[in-house]
N, C-alpha and C positions, 0 to 999 in steps of 0.2 A: 503126853510124853508119848505113851504107847501109840497113839490114837494117829498124834503125827505122823510117826514113825511107818504104820499102816498104810497112812497117804502118800509117801515118798514114792514107791515104784512106780504107781499111777500118776504121778504128774510128770516122772522120768521118762514115761512112753509116751507122753502126748508132745513134749517137747521135742524138737530136732534138735540132731547132735551138730551143735555149733562147726564142726569140721565138715559136716554135707557139704557137698558142694551142688551149684546150680547148673543144669543142664546148659550145654555150650547154644550159645545164638545162633545164628542160621548164617550171619559174618564169621564168626569165629570156626564154626564146619568147612566153609569158604575156605580161610585161611590155612588152614589145619590139612587139607585135600592138597592144595598148590603146594605148601611144604610138602606133603609125602611125594607128591608129583615132581618135583623138580629135583631134591634127594634123587630119585631112584634114575630120573635122568642124567643127572651126574655121572652117579656110577655106570651106567652103561655107555654113556660118552668114555670114561676114564677103561673102561675095559676095553673099546673099541679099538682104541689109540694102541693097546697093545697088539692086538689079535691082525693075521693078515688072510688073503684070500677068502676063501669060502666061509671060513668061521666070521671074519669081518663083516661077510654080506649077512651074517644070520644074525649078526649080533645089531646089525642095522636095520633089519626087519623087526628087533627085539625093540628097537628106537619108535621106530613107526607105529607099533603094536600098542605101546606104551597109553597114549589116550585114549584109545579103545576101552583101555582096562578100567580106568577112571570116569567114564563121561555117565555110565548109572548113576554114581555115587554124585556126581552135579546134580545131574537131571531132577534127583528125588529133592536137592536143596530145592530148584528154582519148582517144582511143583506143590511144594511143601509150603512155601513161602512165595507164593504169584503175584503177592502185591508191594512186595520188597524190593527195593533195588538191586539186593544181592540175588536176584533170582536172576535178572536183565545178565549182571556179571558170568551166572553158573553157566547159559547158556551159551554167551562170545564165547567162554572156554569150550566148551564141545565141538560147536562150530572150529575153532582154532584146532582142539587137538585132535577128535576123533575124525578118521578120513571116511569111513563108509559104513560105522554102525548102525542100530537101530533106535540109540539115542542121539544118534545127530539129524537123523529124520525128524524125528521129535520135534526138536528145539529149533532144525530149521526154518518148519513152518512157523513155529512161537515169533522168532527169530524176524520174517519176512514183514511179518504183522506187525511188531514193533517199526522195523525201516520204515511201511507206512504211514505208521499214527506217531510215533515219535517226534516232539518239536525239532524241528530243523537244527537249532544251534546244537540242542541235546547230541543227533548224531552224527553232525559233524566232530564233536567233538570227542565223543565217542570212536569213530572209527579212524582218528585221527593216531589212537593208541594201539590199534588192531591190523592184525595184518593175517594172509593165509586162510581166507575164510571161503575160498572157494568161486569157479564161475554162478554159479545158482544165487547166489548172498549178491555178488556183484550186478547180475541183471537187476536183481531186485534192487540196490540205489540207483542204479541207471534208470530207472520208470520213477525215481522217487520226487526226482525236479521236474519231472513233466506236467507235475501237479501244483509247482510253487512259482511265485513270480521270479524272475532277474532278481542274483543277488550274489553279493561273494559268497554265501554258505551254501550257494548251487555251484559255484564255480571249484568250491570247495570239494565238493561230491564230485564231479567230472575229475579232478584234479586227483582225489584217493582212487578210481577207478584206474585211469592211466599208472600210475606207482604201483598198483597190484594186479594190472591184469591189461598191461599194455599190448601184450601178443594174440589177446585173445581178442574175439571180433566185437564185445563188447569195450575191450578197451578201444580199438578203431571207431569208434562208434562215438566215444566220449571225446577222444583227437578231435575230431570233425565237429563237434558240440562246440569245444573250448575255443576252436581256431575261429570258426562263424560268431559266436555269443560273447565271447570272454576273452578276446583278444591280447587285451591287457591285464590276464591275470597273471598271480606267480606261476603257476602249474605251465604254464606255456612253454617255460623251459625247459622244465624237466620232460613234458611233450617232445622238443626240439632233441632231447638228447635221447628219448626211445626210438626217433625215427629218423635220427644221426645211426643208430646202432645197425640197421635194415629189419627186414623181417615184416615189415608193416606197409602192406599196398598202397600204393600210391603216395609215396612219402616224398618223394622230388616236389610234386603238386603240391604237396599239401603246407611244405616250407616254404616254399614260394610265396602261399596266402600269408603265412603268416609275416615275410620279409613285408607284405603289400601292405597287411591291416596294423602292424604292431608298430606304435610312435617310440618305446622305449630301446637305448641304444642296444640293452644287454639282451634283450631278445632279440633283436634285429642280428648282434653278433652270435648267440646263440644257434639261431636260423642258418645265419651264413656259415659257421663251422658245421653243422648238421648236414646240408646241400651237401657242402663238400664230402662229408665221409659215405652217405647215400651214394654219391656217384662212386667213390672208390672203391667202396665196394661191389656195385654195378662193372668195374673193371674188371674184377677176380672171374665174374660168373662167362667173360668172352670167350676164354678158351683160346683157339686159335685165330680168332678174328681179330688181328694186330691192326688193323688200319681203325676199326672200327673202338676198340680198346685206347687208343693213342688219341683220339677226337673225345672219348669220354674223361680219359683222364686230365685233359688239358682243360677240360670243364670245370672238372674235381681242383686242378692245380688253383684255378683264377679262384673258388671261392677262399681255398684257405689264405691265396697272398693275401684276400681281402681281410679276413679276420685279421692277419700280422699290419697288415699297413693301418687300416682304418681302425682297426679298435683295439689294439695290441696296447697301446698305453695305458688306455681304463681297464682293461681286461685283462691282465698277467698271464693267467692262467688258462682263459680263452686262446691267449697267443701260443704257448708252449705246446698247446694242443695240436692245435694247427700248424705248428712246426716240425713237432712228430709227426703227423698224418703226411706233412709235403714231403718230409725224406722218404719215409716209406712209401708214398707214390712215385716217387722218381728211382727209386734206386731197388725196392726190393717187389716191385709189382709184377705178375706174372707175363710173360714177355721178356723180362729184362735178364742180363746175367747176373745169377746169384755171385754177391759177392763172396772173394776169398775166405776161408775160415781154416784154423791149426786149432786140434785139440787130442785128445785121449782117446781111442777106443774104446771098446768093453773090455779086450785083452791087454788096454795100458803101452798099446803101440803109437806114436806120434801118426798122425797123417792131415792132408790137408785137403780141402773141397776139388781145389785143382785135379789132384790126381786122376780123379773121376771124370775127367770131364770126356764129353763125348758119351756118356752112358747115363742112362736113368737113375736116379739118385733120390731117396727120399731121408729125409731129415726127420727124426721126431724128438722135439723140443717140449719136456715135459717137469715137473717142480712137484717136489714131496708136501702132498698139503696137509698140515697138519691141524686138527681139527680145534676150534675155539668151542669154550661151554655155552652150550643154550642151542648152537645152530650147526653144529662140525658135518655131522654126518651128512644133513641134506644138503650142505653148500658143496663137499667133498665128491659126492655122487655127483651134484650137477655139474661143477668142473671136469672129471672123469667122462661124463657124457658128452659137453659139448667138447670137447679134446677128440673123443671117437667119431665126432658127427664132421667135424673139422678134414678128421683124417679121411672118413669116406667120400667127404665131396670135395676136397681141397690137394687132392696129388697134382705133385706138380711134376715136369720133365724139367731138370736143370741144364744148360747150355753152358 
């Protein structure tokens, strides 16, 4: 018995404690980091909503910098587990969330290699759930299809580029390729929406090509609506050239009426959009007399716009942007910047 008792400590020293935990797997480490990041991000958003002015802007910068604070940790997971799928997840996370850090530079180099070598279906599937990768990744994605035979997956890649970088040079190139080689691809409808919003060179000419090439009624309807929108946007750039503006406005109106008359029955959403654009074109464009409005000013005094007839009047329509979890600050800033851009470039003298 004494011998057995003397042997017990040695046995216990050799055995591992029953409650000793195994080290977390790479996937568990990744999930824990994502959870921690999301928690801190939500906290920043909550604090952002309660602040104003400069304090809010400081919180916004904190929001944008958060990804960089986590990037090195995600990069370590990728470097420690290079042959596991989680490494790819970590690299894509870095490029999405780190704006300009050293970790992003390292991850970007590996992602560009992955884009060039990854099976096309796998790449297409991953990109469908990925956004905000930046122009450097968009350029790499654009290069990939040029090595492949024509297929729906290739069309998907060009469509993804249009969705994520429509107003970048690579986005314009992707639209041109879609129109020339994939006129029936589902991404063409999205391209029509982009072209209709303006800001893309030769939008009207590209939309005319879509009308000529596509056989799908919905695509033709979308292209017709976008063509009207692109022409309507041009009207507002003509300033005091009233006769030229009227001519372009007539062309835009023709396309809006065509959407209502020829496609409205089958595509009510497009019809509704065309009708709204038509009303705006006929009554609210540059050169038209502004409709009278009645409201209260900042001093709570009632006024009518017609009270100021003959004077230069600036109307500033704004909305209170309430952030939505996960996307807010960026969206709020984008809207505010768009509003400022509109003010700088769209001042109107109302007669």
